[in-house]
C-alpha positions in Angstrom: 56.0 -148.6 63.2 56.7 -152.2 64.0 60.0 -153.8 63.6 58.7 -156.1 60.8 57.9 -153.1 58.6 61.3 -151.6 58.9 63.8 -152.3 56.2 66.9 -154.2 57.0 69.9 -152.0 56.9 72.0 -154.7 55.3 69.3 -155.5 52.6 69.1 -151.8 51.9 72.8 -151.6 51.5 72.7 -154.4 48.9 69.9 -153.1 46.7 66.8 -154.4 48.4 67.1 -158.2 48.0 66.6 -160.5 45.0 64.3 -158.2 43.1 67.1 -155.7 42.8 69.9 -158.1 41.7 72.0 -157.0 38.7 71.6 -158.8 35.2 74.5 -161.3 34.3 77.1 -159.9 31.9 76.7 -160.8 28.0 79.8 -162.2 26.2 80.4 -161.0 22.6 80.0 -163.6 19.7 83.4 -164.5 18.1 84.1 -164.3 14.3 84.7 -168.1 13.9 81.3 -168.9 15.3 79.7 -166.6 12.7 81.6 -168.1 9.8 80.6 -171.6 10.9 76.9 -170.5 11.0 77.1 -169.0 7.5 78.8 -172.1 6.1 76.1 -174.3 7.5 73.4 -172.2 5.9 75.2 -172.3 2.5 75.7 -176.1 2.8 72.0 -176.6 3.6 71.0 -174.3 0.7 73.3 -176.2 -1.8 72.0 -179.6 -0.6 68.4 -178.5 -1.1 69.2 -177.1 -4.6 71.0 -180.4 -5.6 68.2 -182.4 -4.3 65.8 -180.4 -6.4 67.9 -180.8 -9.5 68.3 -184.5 -9.1 64.6 -184.9 -8.4 63.8 -183.0 -11.6 66.3 -184.9 -13.7 64.9 -188.2 -12.4 61.4 -187.1 -13.2 62.5 -186.1 -16.7 64.2 -189.5 -17.2 61.1 -191.3 -16.1 58.9 -189.1 -18.4 61.2 -189.8 -21.4 61.3 -193.5 -20.7 57.5 -193.5 -20.3 57.1 -191.5 -23.6 59.4 -193.9 -25.4 57.5 -196.9 -24.0 54.2 -195.5 -25.2 55.6 -194.6 -28.6 56.8 -198.2 -29.2 54.5 -199.9 -31.7 52.5 -202.9 -30.8 53.0 -205.9 -33.0 51.9 -209.5 -33.2 54.7 -212.1 -33.4 54.3 -215.8 -34.1 56.6 -218.7 -34.6 56.4 -219.6 -38.3 55.2 -223.0 -39.3 57.9 -225.3 -40.6 57.6 -226.4 -44.2 58.8 -229.4 -46.2 62.4 -229.5 -47.6 62.7 -228.0 -51.1 65.2 -228.2 -53.9 64.0 -225.2 -55.9 62.7 -221.7 -55.6 60.5 -219.5 -57.8 61.1 -216.0 -59.0 59.1 -213.7 -61.3 60.4 -213.2 -64.8 59.8 -210.5 -67.4 59.2 -211.9 -70.9 60.5 -209.8 -73.8 60.9 -210.2 -77.5 64.2 -211.4 -78.7 64.5 -208.3 -81.0 62.3 -205.3 -80.4 62.5 -202.4 -82.8 60.6 -199.3 -83.6 60.5 -198.5 -87.4 61.0 -194.8 -88.4 61.0 -193.0 -91.7 64.4 -192.0 -93.2 62.9 -189.6 -95.8 60.1 -187.0 -95.7 56.9 -187.2 -97.8 53.3 -188.4 -97.8 52.3 -192.0 -97.0 50.8 -193.5 -100.1 50.1 -197.0 -98.8 50.7 -199.4 -95.9 50.6 -203.2 -96.3 50.6 -204.8 -92.8 48.5 -204.1 -89.7 49.0 -205.2 -86.1 49.4 -208.9 -85.5 50.7 -209.5 -89.0 53.7 -211.8 -89.2 56.2 -210.5 -91.7 59.4 -212.0 -93.1 62.6 -210.1 -93.3 62.6 -207.7 -96.3 58.8 -207.5 -96.5 57.5 -204.2 -97.9 55.6 -202.4 -95.0 54.7 -199.1 -96.5 55.4 -196.6 -99.4 56.1 -192.9 -99.1 55.8 -190.4 -101.9 58.6 -187.8 -102.0 58.1 -185.4 -104.9 60.6 -182.8 -103.6 63.3 -185.4 -103.3 62.6 -186.7 -106.8 63.1 -183.2 -108.2 66.3 -182.8 -106.2 67.6 -186.0 -107.6 66.8 -184.9 -111.2 68.6 -181.6 -110.5 71.6 -183.4 -109.1 71.8 -185.7 -112.1 71.8 -182.7 -114.5 74.5 -181.1 -112.4 76.5 -184.3 -112.7 76.2 -184.3 -116.5 77.4 -180.7 -116.6 80.3 -181.4 -114.4 81.3 -184.4 -116.5 81.1 -182.4 -119.7 83.3 -179.6 -118.2 85.7 -182.2 -116.9 86.0 -183.9 -120.3 86.7 -180.5 -122.0 89.3 -179.6 -119.4 91.0 -182.9 -119.7 91.1 -182.6 -123.5 92.8 -179.2 -123.2 95.2 -180.5 -120.7 96.2 -183.4 -122.9 96.6 -181.1 -126.0 98.9 -178.6 -124.1 100.9 -181.4 -122.6 101.7 -182.6 -126.1 102.5 -179.2 -127.5 104.8 -178.1 -124.7 107.3 -180.8 -125.7 107.9 -178.9 -129.0 107.8 -175.5 -127.2 104.7 -174.6 -129.2 103.0 -173.5 -125.9 104.3 -172.1 -122.7 104.9 -174.3 -119.7 102.7 -171.9 -117.6 99.7 -172.3 -119.9 100.1 -176.1 -119.8 100.2 -176.1 -116.0 97.0 -174.0 -115.9 95.1 -176.4 -118.1 96.3 -179.5 -116.2 95.2 -177.9 -112.9 91.8 -177.1 -114.4 91.4 -180.7 -115.5 92.1 -182.0 -112.0 89.7 -179.5 -110.4 86.8 -180.4 -112.7 87.5 -184.1 -112.1 87.0 -183.4 -108.4 83.8 -181.6 -109.2 82.5 -184.7 -111.0 83.2 -186.8 -107.9 81.3 -184.4 -105.7 78.3 -184.4 -108.1 78.4 -188.2 -108.2 78.3 -188.3 -104.4 75.4 -186.0 -104.2 73.4 -188.1 -106.7 74.2 -191.2 -104.8 73.1 -189.6 -101.5 69.7 -188.6 -103.0 69.2 -192.0 -104.6 69.7 -193.6 -101.2 67.2 -191.2 -99.7 64.8 -192.0 -102.5 65.2 -195.7 -101.7 63.8 -195.1 -98.3 60.5 -194.3 -100.0 59.8 -198.0 -99.4 59.9 -199.1 -95.8 61.0 -202.8 -95.4 61.0 -205.1 -92.4 64.5 -205.5 -90.9 63.9 -209.0 -89.5 61.3 -211.7 -89.2 58.7 -210.7 -86.7 55.2 -209.6 -85.9 53.8 -206.1 -86.2 52.7 -205.0 -82.7 51.9 -201.3 -83.6 50.9 -199.2 -86.6 50.9 -195.5 -86.0 50.4 -194.2 -89.6 47.7 -194.1 -92.2 47.4 -193.3 -95.9 47.9 -189.6 -96.7 49.7 -188.6 -93.6 52.7 -186.3 -93.7 55.8 -188.2 -92.8 58.9 -186.5 -91.4 62.2 -188.2 -91.4 63.8 -189.1 -88.1 62.6 -190.4 -84.8 59.8 -187.8 -84.3 57.1 -190.4 -85.2 57.2 -194.1 -85.1 55.7 -195.8 -88.2 55.6 -199.4 -87.1 56.7 -201.5 -84.1 58.2 -204.9 -84.9 59.1 -207.7 -82.5 60.8 -211.0 -83.2 59.0 -213.6 -81.1 60.1 -217.0 -82.4 62.5 -216.9 -79.4 61.7 -215.0 -76.3 64.0 -213.6 -73.6 63.0 -214.0 -69.9 64.8 -211.8 -67.4 64.8 -212.6 -63.7 66.7 -211.1 -60.7 68.4 -213.8 -58.8 69.2 -213.0 -55.1 72.9 -212.7 -54.3 72.7 -215.7 -51.9 71.6 -217.9 -54.8 73.9 -216.4 -57.5 76.3 -219.3 -57.3 73.7 -222.0 -57.8 73.2 -221.4 -61.5 75.4 -221.5 -64.6 75.1 -220.9 -68.3 73.4 -223.8 -70.1 71.1 -224.8 -67.2 67.6 -225.9 -68.2 65.0 -223.7 -66.4 61.3 -224.5 -66.1 58.9 -221.7 -66.8 55.2 -221.5 -65.9 52.6 -218.9 -66.9 49.2 -218.0 -65.3 47.5 -218.0 -68.6 48.7 -221.6 -69.3 47.8 -223.3 -66.0 49.2 -226.8 -65.6 51.7 -226.4 -68.5 55.5 -226.1 -68.1 57.8 -224.6 -70.7 61.6 -225.2 -70.6 64.1 -222.5 -71.3 67.9 -222.3 -71.3 69.9 -219.9 -69.2 72.1 -218.3 -71.9 73.8 -215.4 -70.0 74.0 -213.4 -66.8 75.1 -209.8 -66.0 78.2 -211.2 -64.2 77.6 -208.4 -61.7 75.5 -208.0 -58.6 73.2 -204.9 -58.7 74.4 -202.8 -55.7 70.8 -201.5 -55.1 68.8 -204.7 -55.1 71.7 -207.1 -54.4 70.6 -209.4 -57.2 72.1 -211.0 -60.3 70.3 -210.4 -63.6 69.9 -213.6 -65.7 68.5 -214.2 -69.2 66.6 -217.4 -70.1 65.7 -218.0 -73.7 62.6 -220.0 -74.5 61.5 -221.4 -77.9 58.2 -219.8 -79.0 57.9 -220.9 -82.6 54.4 -222.1 -81.7 53.4 -218.5 -80.8 51.8 -219.6 -77.5 53.8 -217.1 -75.3 53.5 -213.3 -75.5 56.2 -210.7 -74.9 55.4 -208.5 -72.0 53.8 -211.2 -69.9 54.9 -212.4 -66.5 56.5 -215.8 -66.0 57.2 -217.8 -62.9 60.9 -219.0 -63.2 61.7 -222.2 -61.3 65.3 -222.4 -60.3 66.9 -225.6 -58.9 69.0 -225.3 -55.8 70.8 -227.8 -53.5 68.2 -229.4 -51.1 67.3 -227.2 -48.2 66.4 -229.0 -45.0 64.6 -226.3 -43.0 62.0 -224.1 -44.6 59.4 -221.9 -42.9 55.9 -220.7 -43.9 55.0 -217.1 -43.0 52.1 -214.9 -44.0 52.7 -212.9 -47.2 51.8 -209.8 -45.2 54.9 -210.3 -43.1 57.3 -209.6 -46.0 59.0 -206.2 -46.1 60.0 -204.8 -49.5 62.7 -202.1 -49.3 65.8 -201.1 -51.3 67.9 -203.5 -49.2 65.9 -206.4 -50.6 63.2 -208.7 -49.2 63.1 -208.9 -45.4 61.0 -210.0 -42.5 60.9 -208.6 -39.0 61.6 -210.8 -36.0 61.6 -210.0 -32.3 64.5 -210.6 -30.0 64.5 -210.5 -26.2 64.6 -207.0 -24.7 63.6 -206.2 -21.1 60.6 -207.3 -19.2 58.2 -205.0 -21.0 59.6 -204.6 -24.5 61.3 -206.5 -27.3 63.6 -205.4 -30.0 62.8 -205.6 -33.7 65.4 -207.2 -36.0 65.1 -207.1 -39.8 66.3 -210.3 -41.5 67.0 -210.6 -45.3 65.2 -213.7 -46.6 64.8 -215.7 -49.8 61.4 -217.0 -50.7 60.4 -220.2 -52.4 56.8 -221.0 -53.2 54.2 -218.2 -52.9 50.5 -218.9 -53.0 49.5 -215.3 -52.4 48.4 -215.8 -48.8 51.5 -217.6 -47.4 55.1 -217.6 -48.5 57.8 -220.2 -48.1 61.0 -218.9 -46.6 64.0 -221.0 -47.8 66.7 -218.9 -46.3 67.1 -216.3 -43.5 65.0 -217.7 -40.6 66.0 -220.1 -37.8 63.9 -222.4 -35.7 62.3 -220.5 -32.8 62.3 -217.1 -34.5 59.2 -215.1 -33.9 58.1 -213.3 -37.1 56.2 -210.0 -36.9 52.8 -210.2 -38.7 51.8 -207.1 -40.7 54.9 -205.0 -39.7 54.3 -201.2 -39.7 55.9 -199.3 -42.6 58.0 -197.3 -40.2 59.6 -200.4 -38.6 63.4 -200.0 -38.4 66.3 -202.2 -37.2 66.7 -202.2 -33.4 63.4 -200.5 -32.7 61.6 -201.4 -29.4 58.2 -202.9 -29.8 55.4 -204.1 -27.6 54.7 -207.7 -28.5 51.2 -209.1 -28.3 50.1 -212.7 -28.8 47.5 -213.4 -31.6 44.7 -213.3 -29.1 45.5 -209.7 -28.2 47.1 -210.3 -24.8 50.5 -208.8 -24.0 53.5 -211.1 -24.6 56.2 -209.2 -22.8 59.7 -209.6 -24.1 58.6 -211.5 -27.1 58.3 -214.7 -25.1 
């Protein structure tokens, strides 16, 4: 063998060169290093969880905001047209009879005759109808007979009492017998008074066989006819009578105008059935109290109706005078909101860039032609009034504002 193929004794002694070198020694991992690694894993996990929660919460907030934005109603808001200054305002008034009374029977029987029909003008004390009461007539005859018997008994008892009172002075009769007859006389005298009261009661009931008008007025209803059975009491109305020479007109004055009227003021009244004609009434009384539901003051205006032109139950337009108002506004009648808080209109106030906020404003109206209404109090220059507000519109609600041509008008501008 050649020398090149022989192994070097030194290399053999050291394990045969690089191929046979021993692996380096591994150092054990310390406990602190392991804890640091676990902490890093936990921190990363918590950070990922927090990021997920915040992302979900942000998405929910965006969804809620988007839902609210889509739920906001779309409205059209316009600046109202300015009207001419006014010194009066008009309110509806209910016309009623000065005295309004149903007529009932006070006794029972059969109707024998009636004398006035609807539309008849009757004076106070006029005979309206007659009722036949045979049972009552017999009861009265019986009561009168009982009264006669009681009077005879009382006279006899009084005679006996007088006789014994004279004899007891001479000791011809006993004191006890005398006291007995005196007591009987007093008792029979009370019986006579009771019988007299019963007779008087039946006579008064018998007087109700004839039904009379309690005041001057007009018959507006007749609910009976000849031969009908009549029961006493309020079960069935015989006639309805109204005094119409003077009529009462009731109107509800808004609280804001309650200080502008006083008793004795002359008030103009107009009626649709008498176009172009004005009637004058007098404010005679007020309720002196604001209705907490409608926030109005009830006032009564009396108007002379001896000519019979006006009819109770009709609707009047009551023209109240007020200090001159410089700024009035004209809005569509459809913009008015009628609720328990009173008459209101909706206006829009600036919100953010995409929405406006609805504000409900109490108003007082003046002239009303059916299509447009004059607002004499409640609006300011520059207010934007919501046309045709939705029934569900509430104070502070966000709305989408559109201009009359249908384009968006963000922020109510």
